[in-house]
C-alpha positions as CSV (number, residue, x, y, z in Angstrom):
1,X,49.0,98.0,-30.6
2,X,52.0,98.3,-28.3
3,X,54.4,98.7,-31.2
4,X,52.2,101.3,-32.8
5,X,52.0,103.2,-29.6
6,X,55.7,103.1,-29.2
7,X,56.2,104.3,-32.8
8,X,53.8,107.1,-32.2
9,X,55.6,108.1,-29.0
10,X,58.9,108.1,-30.9
11,X,57.4,110.2,-33.6
12,X,56.1,112.8,-31.2
13,X,59.4,112.8,-29.4
14,X,61.2,113.4,-32.7
15,X,58.9,116.3,-33.5
16,X,59.4,117.8,-30.1
17,X,63.1,117.5,-30.4
18,X,63.1,119.3,-33.8
19,X,60.9,122.0,-32.4
20,X,63.3,122.3,-29.4
21,X,66.3,122.6,-31.8
22,X,64.5,125.4,-33.7
23,X,63.7,127.2,-30.4
24,X,67.3,126.8,-29.3
25,X,68.5,128.1,-32.7
26,X,66.3,131.2,-32.4
27,X,67.5,131.7,-28.8
28,X,71.1,131.6,-29.9
29,X,70.5,134.1,-32.7
30,X,68.6,136.4,-30.3
31,X,71.3,136.1,-27.7
32,X,74.0,136.9,-30.3
33,X,72.1,140.0,-31.4
34,X,71.4,141.1,-27.8
35,X,75.1,140.8,-27.0
36,X,76.1,142.7,-30.1
37,X,73.6,145.5,-29.4
38,X,74.8,145.7,-25.8
39,X,78.5,145.9,-26.8
40,X,77.8,148.6,-29.5
41,X,75.3,150.6,-27.4
42,X,75.3,150.7,-23.6
43,X,78.8,149.2,-23.1
44,X,80.5,151.4,-25.7
45,X,78.9,154.5,-24.2
46,X,79.9,153.5,-20.7
47,X,83.5,152.7,-21.6
48,X,83.8,156.1,-23.4
49,X,83.0,157.8,-20.1
50,X,84.8,155.3,-17.8
51,X,87.5,153.2,-19.5
52,X,88.3,149.7,-18.1
53,X,91.5,149.4,-15.9
54,X,93.3,147.1,-18.4
55,X,93.5,146.7,-22.2
56,X,93.3,142.9,-21.8
57,X,92.5,140.5,-19.0
58,X,94.0,137.0,-18.5
59,X,94.0,134.2,-16.0
60,X,97.2,133.5,-14.0
61,X,98.1,130.9,-16.7
62,X,97.8,133.5,-19.4
63,X,94.5,132.3,-20.9
64,X,92.5,135.3,-22.3
65,X,89.4,136.3,-20.4
66,X,86.3,137.8,-21.9
67,X,84.4,140.6,-20.3
68,X,81.3,138.5,-19.7
69,X,80.4,134.9,-20.4
70,X,77.0,133.8,-21.8
71,X,75.3,130.6,-23.0
72,X,77.1,131.2,-26.3
73,X,80.4,130.3,-24.7
74,X,79.2,126.7,-24.1
75,X,77.9,126.2,-27.6
76,X,81.2,124.9,-28.9
77,X,82.2,123.2,-25.6
78,X,82.4,119.5,-24.7
79,X,78.7,119.1,-24.3
80,X,76.9,117.7,-21.2
81,X,79.0,118.2,-18.1
82,X,77.5,115.0,-16.6
83,X,76.6,114.1,-13.1
84,X,78.8,113.6,-10.0
85,X,80.3,110.1,-9.8
86,X,79.7,109.4,-13.5
87,X,82.1,109.5,-16.5
88,X,83.8,111.8,-17.3
89,X,83.7,112.9,-13.6
90,X,83.8,116.7,-14.3
91,X,81.5,117.3,-11.4
92,X,83.3,115.0,-8.9
93,X,84.5,111.5,-8.5
94,X,81.7,110.3,-6.2
95,X,77.9,110.6,-6.4
96,X,77.3,112.3,-3.0
97,X,80.7,114.1,-2.6
98,X,80.8,116.1,0.7
99,X,77.2,115.3,1.6
100,X,78.3,111.7,2.2
101,X,81.8,112.5,3.5
102,X,83.8,115.6,3.9
103,X,87.2,115.9,2.4
104,X,90.0,114.6,4.7
105,X,91.6,117.4,6.7
106,X,95.2,116.3,6.4
107,X,97.6,118.8,8.0
108,X,101.3,118.0,7.3
109,X,103.7,117.5,10.2
110,X,107.3,116.6,10.4
111,X,110.3,117.8,12.5
112,X,113.0,116.5,14.8
113,X,113.0,112.8,15.6
114,X,110.1,110.5,14.8
115,X,109.0,110.7,18.4
116,X,108.8,114.6,18.1
117,X,106.6,114.4,15.1
118,X,104.4,111.7,16.8
119,X,103.6,114.4,19.4
120,X,102.5,116.8,16.7
121,X,100.4,114.1,15.0
122,X,98.5,113.5,18.3
123,X,98.1,117.2,18.9
124,X,96.6,117.7,15.4
125,X,94.2,114.7,15.9
126,X,93.0,116.2,19.1
127,X,92.3,119.5,17.2
128,X,90.2,117.7,14.6
129,X,92.6,116.5,11.9
130,X,91.0,113.6,10.1
131,X,94.1,112.3,8.3
132,X,97.9,112.3,8.9
133,X,100.6,113.5,6.6
134,X,104.3,113.1,7.3
135,X,107.1,115.3,6.1
136,X,110.7,113.9,6.3
137,X,114.0,115.6,6.6
138,X,116.4,116.1,3.7
139,X,118.8,113.2,4.7
140,X,115.8,110.8,4.7
141,X,114.6,112.1,1.4
142,X,118.0,111.6,-0.2
143,X,118.8,108.2,1.4
144,X,121.6,109.4,3.8
145,X,121.8,108.0,7.3
146,X,121.8,110.7,10.0
147,X,125.5,110.3,10.7
148,X,126.5,110.7,7.1
149,X,128.7,113.8,6.4
150,X,126.0,115.1,4.0
151,X,123.4,115.0,6.8
152,X,125.3,117.4,9.1
153,X,123.0,120.3,10.1
154,X,120.0,118.9,8.3
155,X,118.8,116.1,10.6
156,X,115.2,116.8,11.6
157,X,115.4,120.4,10.5
158,X,112.7,120.3,7.8
159,X,110.9,117.1,8.5
160,X,111.2,114.0,10.6
161,X,114.4,112.0,10.6
162,X,113.9,108.3,9.8
163,X,116.9,105.9,9.5
164,X,115.5,102.5,10.5
165,X,112.3,100.6,11.3
166,X,112.6,101.7,14.9
167,X,112.0,105.3,13.8
168,X,108.9,104.4,11.8
169,X,107.6,102.5,14.9
170,X,108.1,105.7,17.0
171,X,106.5,107.9,14.3
172,X,103.2,106.0,14.6
173,X,103.4,104.9,18.3
174,X,99.9,104.9,19.8
175,X,98.2,105.5,16.4
176,X,95.9,102.8,14.9
177,X,97.0,102.6,11.2
178,X,93.8,100.7,10.3
179,X,91.6,103.6,11.5
180,X,93.3,106.7,9.9
181,X,94.8,107.3,6.5
182,X,98.4,108.3,6.3
183,X,100.2,110.2,3.6
184,X,104.0,110.3,3.4
185,X,105.8,113.0,1.5
186,X,108.8,111.0,0.2
187,X,110.1,110.3,-3.3
188,X,113.6,109.0,-4.1
189,X,113.4,106.6,-1.0
190,X,109.7,106.2,-1.0
191,X,109.8,102.4,-1.5
192,X,111.9,102.0,1.7
193,X,109.5,104.1,3.7
194,X,106.6,102.1,2.3
195,X,108.5,98.9,3.3
196,X,108.9,100.3,6.9
197,X,105.2,101.2,7.0
198,X,104.2,97.7,6.0
199,X,106.7,96.2,8.5
200,X,105.1,98.3,11.3
201,X,101.7,97.1,10.4
202,X,102.7,93.4,10.0
203,X,104.6,93.5,13.3
204,X,101.3,94.7,14.9
205,X,99.3,92.0,13.3
206,X,97.4,94.4,11.1
207,X,95.7,93.3,7.8
208,X,97.5,95.2,5.0
209,X,94.2,95.5,3.2
210,X,92.9,97.7,6.0
211,X,95.6,100.3,5.6
212,X,94.7,103.5,3.7
213,X,96.8,106.4,2.6
214,X,99.6,107.0,0.2
215,X,103.3,107.5,-0.4
216,X,104.1,110.3,-2.8
217,X,106.6,108.2,-4.8
218,X,106.4,110.4,-7.9
219,X,110.0,110.4,-9.1
220,X,109.3,111.9,-12.5
221,X,108.3,115.3,-11.1
222,X,111.6,115.3,-9.2
223,X,113.5,115.4,-12.4
224,X,111.1,118.0,-13.8
225,X,110.7,120.3,-10.8
226,X,111.8,119.5,-7.3
227,X,115.3,118.1,-8.1
228,X,115.5,115.5,-5.4
229,X,116.6,112.2,-6.9
230,X,119.2,109.5,-6.3
231,X,119.3,107.2,-9.4
232,X,118.8,107.8,-13.1
233,X,115.2,108.0,-14.4
234,X,114.8,104.5,-15.8
235,X,115.8,102.5,-12.7
236,X,113.8,105.0,-10.6
237,X,110.8,104.2,-12.8
238,X,111.3,100.5,-12.2
239,X,111.1,101.2,-8.4
240,X,107.8,103.1,-8.9
241,X,106.4,100.3,-11.0
242,X,107.3,97.7,-8.4
243,X,105.6,99.7,-5.6
244,X,102.4,100.1,-7.7
245,X,102.3,96.4,-8.5
246,X,103.0,95.3,-4.9
247,X,100.3,97.7,-3.6
248,X,97.7,96.6,-6.1
249,X,98.3,92.9,-5.2
250,X,98.6,93.3,-1.4
251,X,97.0,96.5,-0.2
252,X,93.6,97.1,-1.7
253,X,93.0,100.5,0.0
254,X,96.5,101.9,-0.3
255,X,97.8,104.3,-3.0
256,X,101.4,103.4,-3.8
257,X,101.9,106.6,-5.8
258,X,100.6,110.2,-5.4
259,X,101.3,111.8,-8.8
260,X,102.1,115.4,-8.0
261,X,101.5,118.7,-9.7
262,X,102.1,120.7,-6.5
263,X,105.9,120.8,-6.8
264,X,105.7,121.5,-10.5
265,X,103.6,124.6,-9.7
266,X,105.9,125.6,-6.8
267,X,108.9,125.5,-9.2
268,X,107.2,128.1,-11.4
269,X,104.8,126.4,-13.7
270,X,101.4,127.9,-14.6
271,X,98.3,126.1,-13.5
272,X,97.7,124.8,-17.0
273,X,101.3,123.4,-17.1
274,X,100.8,121.9,-13.7
275,X,97.8,119.9,-14.8
276,X,99.2,118.9,-18.2
277,X,102.7,117.9,-17.0
278,X,101.2,115.9,-14.1
279,X,99.1,113.9,-16.5
280,X,102.0,113.3,-18.8
281,X,103.8,111.7,-15.9
282,X,100.7,109.7,-15.1
283,X,100.7,108.3,-18.7
284,X,104.3,107.3,-18.3
285,X,103.6,105.4,-15.0
286,X,100.6,103.6,-16.5
287,X,102.6,102.6,-19.5
288,X,105.4,101.3,-17.3
289,X,103.1,99.1,-15.2
290,X,101.0,97.8,-18.2
291,X,104.3,96.9,-20.0
292,X,105.0,94.7,-17.0
293,X,101.9,92.7,-17.8
294,X,99.5,94.1,-15.2
295,X,96.0,94.9,-16.6
296,X,95.2,98.6,-16.2
297,X,92.0,97.9,-14.2
298,X,94.1,95.9,-11.7
299,X,96.0,98.9,-10.5
300,X,94.6,102.2,-11.8
301,X,91.9,102.5,-9.1
302,X,94.8,103.0,-6.6
303,X,96.5,105.8,-8.4
304,X,96.1,109.1,-6.6
305,X,97.0,112.7,-7.3
306,X,98.3,115.9,-5.6
307,X,97.6,119.4,-6.8
308,X,98.1,122.9,-5.5
309,X,95.4,125.5,-5.1
310,X,96.7,128.8,-6.3
311,X,95.5,132.4,-6.1
312,X,93.4,132.7,-9.3
313,X,90.1,131.3,-7.7
314,X,88.1,130.5,-10.8
315,X,91.1,129.2,-12.8
316,X,91.8,126.7,-10.0
317,X,88.2,125.5,-9.8
318,X,88.3,125.0,-13.6
319,X,91.6,123.2,-13.4
320,X,90.4,120.6,-11.0
321,X,87.2,120.0,-13.0
322,X,89.1,119.8,-16.3
323,X,91.9,117.5,-15.0
324,X,89.3,115.0,-13.8
325,X,87.6,115.0,-17.3
326,X,90.9,114.7,-19.2
327,X,92.1,111.9,-17.0
328,X,88.9,109.9,-17.4
329,X,89.2,110.2,-21.2
330,X,92.8,109.1,-21.2
331,X,92.2,106.1,-19.0
332,X,89.2,105.0,-21.1
333,X,90.3,105.9,-24.6
334,X,94.1,105.5,-24.4
335,X,94.4,102.6,-22.0
336,X,91.1,100.8,-22.4
337,X,90.1,101.0,-18.7
338,X,86.6,99.6,-18.2
339,X,86.1,100.0,-14.4
340,X,84.7,103.5,-13.4
341,X,87.2,103.4,-10.5
342,X,90.1,103.3,-13.0
343,X,88.9,106.5,-14.6
344,X,88.1,108.3,-11.4
345,X,90.8,110.9,-10.5
346,X,91.0,111.5,-6.7
347,X,93.3,114.2,-5.4
348,X,94.9,115.7,-2.4
349,X,95.3,119.5,-2.5
350,X,97.5,121.9,-0.7
351,X,97.3,125.7,-0.6
352,X,100.2,127.4,-2.3
353,X,103.2,127.8,-0.1
354,X,104.9,129.9,-2.8
355,X,102.3,132.7,-2.3
356,X,103.0,133.1,1.4
357,X,104.9,136.3,2.3
358,X,107.0,137.5,5.2
359,X,105.8,141.1,4.9
360,X,102.4,141.5,6.5
361,X,102.4,137.7,7.1
362,X,99.0,137.8,8.8
363,X,97.5,138.3,5.3
364,X,98.6,134.7,4.6
365,X,95.5,133.6,6.5
366,X,93.3,135.2,3.9
367,X,95.3,133.9,1.0
368,X,95.1,130.4,2.4
369,X,91.3,130.6,3.1
370,X,90.5,131.6,-0.5
371,X,92.8,128.9,-1.9
372,X,91.2,126.3,0.4
373,X,87.8,127.4,-0.7
374,X,88.8,126.9,-4.4
375,X,90.0,123.4,-3.6
376,X,86.7,122.6,-2.0
377,X,84.7,124.1,-4.9
378,X,86.8,122.1,-7.2
379,X,86.1,118.8,-5.4
380,X,89.3,117.9,-3.5
381,X,89.3,114.6,-1.5
382,X,91.9,115.7,0.9
383,X,93.3,119.1,1.9
384,X,96.2,120.7,3.7
385,X,96.1,124.4,4.5
386,X,99.4,126.2,5.1
387,X,100.3,128.0,8.3
388,X,100.5,131.8,8.2
389,X,104.1,131.6,9.4
390,X,105.5,129.1,6.8
391,X,107.4,131.8,5.0
392,X,109.7,131.9,8.1
393,X,109.9,128.3,9.3
394,X,108.0,125.1,10.1
395,X,104.6,126.3,11.4
396,X,104.1,126.6,15.1
397,X,101.2,124.7,16.8
398,X,99.2,127.9,16.9
399,X,99.6,128.6,13.2
400,X,98.8,125.0,12.3
401,X,95.7,125.1,14.5
402,X,94.5,128.2,12.7
403,X,95.2,126.6,9.3
404,X,93.1,123.6,10.4
405,X,90.3,125.9,11.7
406,X,90.2,127.5,8.2
407,X,89.1,124.2,6.8
408,X,86.7,123.6,9.6
409,X,85.0,127.0,9.0
410,X,84.6,126.1,5.3
411,X,83.2,122.7,6.2
412,X,80.9,123.7,9.1
413,X,79.9,127.4,8.6
414,X,79.8,128.3,5.0
415,X,77.4,125.6,3.8
416,X,79.3,125.2,0.5
417,X,79.6,121.4,1.1
418,X,75.9,121.0,0.9
419,X,75.7,121.2,-2.9
420,X,77.9,119.2,-5.3
421,X,79.9,121.2,-7.8
422,X,78.1,124.5,-6.8
423,X,79.8,126.4,-9.6
424,X,78.8,123.9,-12.3
425,X,76.8,125.4,-15.1
426,X,78.4,128.8,-14.6
427,X,79.0,130.2,-18.1
428,X,82.5,131.3,-17.0
429,X,83.5,128.2,-15.2
430,X,82.3,125.8,-17.9
431,X,84.0,127.8,-20.7
432,X,87.3,128.0,-18.6
433,X,87.0,124.2,-17.9
434,X,86.7,123.6,-21.6
435,X,89.6,125.8,-22.4
436,X,91.7,124.0,-19.8
437,X,90.8,120.6,-21.2
438,X,91.8,121.8,-24.7
439,X,95.1,123.2,-23.4
440,X,96.0,120.0,-21.4
441,X,95.4,117.8,-24.4
442,X,97.6,120.1,-26.6
443,X,100.5,119.8,-24.2
444,X,100.1,116.0,-23.9
445,X,100.2,115.9,-27.7
446,X,103.5,117.8,-27.7
447,X,105.0,115.4,-25.2
448,X,103.7,112.4,-27.1
449,X,105.5,113.7,-30.2
450,X,108.8,113.9,-28.2
451,X,108.4,110.2,-27.2
452,X,106.8,110.6,-23.8
453,X,107.6,112.1,-20.4
454,X,111.0,110.5,-19.8
455,X,112.2,111.6,-23.2
456,X,110.9,115.1,-22.5
457,X,112.8,115.1,-19.2
458,X,116.0,113.9,-20.8
459,X,115.7,116.6,-23.4
460,X,115.1,119.2,-20.7
461,X,111.8,120.3,-22.2
462,X,109.7,120.3,-19.0
463,X,112.5,122.0,-17.2
464,X,112.8,124.8,-19.8
465,X,109.0,125.4,-19.9
466,X,108.9,125.7,-16.1
467,X,111.9,128.0,-16.0
468,X,110.4,130.3,-18.6
469,X,107.1,130.5,-16.7
470,X,108.9,131.2,-13.4
471,X,110.9,134.0,-15.1
472,X,107.7,135.5,-16.6
473,X,106.0,135.3,-13.2
474,X,109.0,137.0,-11.5
475,X,109.0,139.9,-14.0
476,X,105.2,140.4,-13.5
477,X,105.7,140.6,-9.7
478,X,108.6,142.9,-10.0
479,X,106.7,145.3,-12.3
480,X,103.5,145.1,-10.2
481,X,101.5,143.6,-13.0
482,X,100.8,140.7,-10.7
483,X,99.9,142.3,-7.4
484,X,101.1,140.8,-4.1
485,X,99.6,142.6,-1.1
486,X,102.3,143.8,1.3
487,X,105.1,143.2,-1.2
488,X,104.4,145.3,-4.3
489,X,101.0,146.8,-3.3
490,X,99.8,148.4,-0.1
491,X,103.3,148.1,1.3
492,X,103.7,148.9,5.0
493,X,106.9,150.8,5.8
494,X,106.4,150.3,9.6
495,X,108.8,148.0,11.5
496,X,107.5,144.4,11.1
497,X,106.3,142.7,14.3
498,X,108.4,140.0,16.0
499,X,107.2,136.6,14.7
500,X,107.4,133.6,17.0
501,X,108.8,130.7,14.9
502,X,109.0,127.0,15.5
503,X,112.3,126.2,17.4
504,X,114.9,123.7,16.2
505,X,116.4,121.5,19.0
506,X,120.2,121.5,18.5
507,X,120.3,118.1,20.2
508,X,118.1,116.4,17.5
509,X,121.1,115.2,15.5
510,X,122.8,113.6,18.5
511,X,119.6,111.9,19.7
512,X,118.9,110.5,16.2
513,X,122.5,109.2,15.8
514,X,122.3,107.5,19.2
515,X,119.1,105.7,18.2
516,X,120.7,104.7,14.8
517,X,123.8,103.2,16.5
518,X,121.6,101.3,18.9
519,X,119.9,99.5,16.0
520,X,123.3,98.8,14.4
521,X,124.5,97.2,17.6
522,X,121.5,95.0,18.1
523,X,121.0,93.7,14.5
524,X,122.4,90.4,13.0
525,X,124.9,91.8,10.5
526,X,125.5,88.4,8.8
527,X,121.8,88.1,8.0
528,X,121.8,91.7,6.8
529,X,124.7,91.0,4.5
530,X,122.9,88.1,2.9
531,X,119.8,90.2,2.4
532,X,121.8,93.0,0.8
533,X,123.3,90.4,-1.7
534,X,119.7,89.3,-2.5
535,X,118.8,93.0,-3.0
536,X,121.6,93.2,-5.6
537,X,120.3,90.2,-7.4
538,X,116.7,91.4,-7.5
539,X,117.9,94.8,-8.7
540,X,119.6,93.2,-11.6
541,X,116.5,91.2,-12.6
542,X,113.7,93.4,-14.1
543,X,111.2,90.5,-13.7
544,X,111.5,90.6,-9.9
545,X,109.7,93.0,-7.6
546,X,112.0,95.0,-5.2
547,X,109.4,95.4,-2.4
548,X,109.6,91.9,-0.7
549,X,113.3,92.0,-0.2
550,X,113.2,95.6,1.0
551,X,110.6,94.7,3.6
552,X,112.8,91.8,4.8
553,X,115.8,94.2,5.0
554,X,114.0,96.9,7.1
555,X,112.8,94.1,9.5
556,X,116.4,92.9,9.8
557,X,117.5,96.4,10.9
558,X,118.8,97.8,7.6
559,X,119.2,101.6,7.6
560,X,118.1,103.8,4.8
561,X,121.7,104.3,3.9
562,X,122.5,100.6,3.8
563,X,119.8,100.0,1.1
564,X,120.4,103.2,-0.9
565,X,124.2,102.8,-1.1
566,X,123.9,99.1,-2.2
567,X,121.7,100.1,-5.1
568,X,123.9,103.1,-6.0
569,X,126.7,100.6,-6.7
570,X,124.5,99.0,-9.4
571,X,122.5,101.8,-10.8
572,X,124.8,104.8,-10.3
573,X,123.6,108.3,-9.9
574,X,122.1,111.0,-12.2
575,X,123.2,114.5,-13.2
576,X,120.9,116.4,-15.4
577,X,122.0,118.6,-18.3
578,X,121.4,122.2,-17.3
579,X,118.8,124.0,-19.4
580,X,119.2,127.7,-20.2
């Protein structure tokens, strides 16, 4: 009887499904006819009396936009968009999203000495910052000690100066690293900063598995967009591999790489290119680590991402949703990941510094607010909002507080965090998400045909694509086709007001060099020499991990320059072939 009942139920279910399909078919036909009648009748009559402003409409990336979107635009889409926290994660990486935990409000800080930046960290925490993000000066990024001739005039100017472990200790003085996540914007020398961070924690007696945060450490996007590198791509990839492996084995909550589209966008790429190029780099990193014999599910859960939120509101929301879905499919289908955590793309987002203007700079507040809202609507895990004065200099405390308040208003006053993926199901957003997914996979296919991301970098393909997009964007701004309020539209001829900017202390360089020399005077140079010899041996042996010896070096008082220059003797430097 039970079987008969089950069969009967199945039969009824099948009939109901067939009937539903028939109804859906009729609905589709009726909708097509209704749309056609509207276009040929009421719409045509209205346009004859009042033409539309443009002959064609596109997103900022150049994707064509229809006048209106209906259920018909999802008919050929990717199907069910799923539920939050479930594959393919279109609607968010976690089941409760902001209802369970708001995004981390992670305002970036970095200027002067490490002690100077530490003061800004504590100020931001007092204002409600829920995560820390450290910017470093150009000498630190490029591996030059503060007394190197190349460092002159740049020490502490656009980020904190860090030469030795003593600086890292000063940077986080009085801050419990087990209770707050820390992001560090550093790439060519990222592994050294990671070693210093580990050394600080170990010297305090902290459990490394309780540390959370990330180093950026995305060297491929440097060759593609930001142009800050030291070594050639292949040894640089080895360093990234070693940090990922070390982190996976020793720091279960820490992200040893933050694969970044932000700088690709800031260099001039479209939002579609930003998403696709970032995932091409991600594929290269995953391939590099798996080739070293590490199963994908052992490290993929600790990969993290970093995107920009640009001006085209709906395109950005669709970008974030599509990139999650594409990533999930890549990790599952291409790399055989089985753990949901391995397919779950988590990302930090920053509003677009490149959109900030000096003319009518107060308008930057509104730009940033809408960009931040798009990031939240798209499901960001962490967010930095730019200061309204960043077109002039490092933001003042007042500007940074207003930027943080922008996030807090979104979180506490708008109620948008109460519903997960509130734009999900919108005909427009879903169609645009599908279009983005298709475009991302097409670009990944092109890069695969070239032999992967490193080959595409060496051939200059990424660089040329970005340069072409940047040039096209500049032409559209110059012509006014792409409006920029205060620059090419609603221009104010009045004398601009005086803007208070963050001051640079001219004594920063002297203070930093004095601290560096103190470390040099107090360290055991014979021990340091032995460790540098061991570093050379490890660098020459691909089977060894570079992190343990680097940690020993920074604990022994090695400076950034000591380590970088030692490896430069082995690996050399890199000069790209210009792309025209």
